[in-house]
C-alpha positions, 0 to 999 in steps of 0.5 A: 637948882635952875642955872643960865642953861643948866640945872644944878642938882645938890642931894644928901649923900648915901652912908652905906660902906659899899656905896659904888656911885649915883644914877641920876635920872631925867624925864621930860613933862608933857604938856597938860601932863600931871604925872611923873614922866618916864625917868631914865638914867642920863649917864653913868653913875656919878660919885659927887654927891652934885650933878650939873647937866647941861640943857636948854634955857626955858625947858623943863625936867623931872630928876630923880636919884639912885644909889648903887652899890658894888654888887650892882643893887640900886636903891629906891628912886628918891622923890622926883623934882622938876625945874626948868633951866633959865 
């Protein structure tokens, strides 16, 4: 969800009993590129099912989320979403 100077992510919770948190991944598409850019973690795992990323208005970013358990196992990456901050 785009807002002034931020992109807000909301996702369905993982229901595994050993869930430790979620890794937020972000990439910036290159002009004219049609493929998904390389996504990198943008901070430590979060425990909420929402995240607000303060970004420059007018910038476009691609996001995805991974769940991580207490043993350090990481889930498959969610489908990427692209959003432009207002």
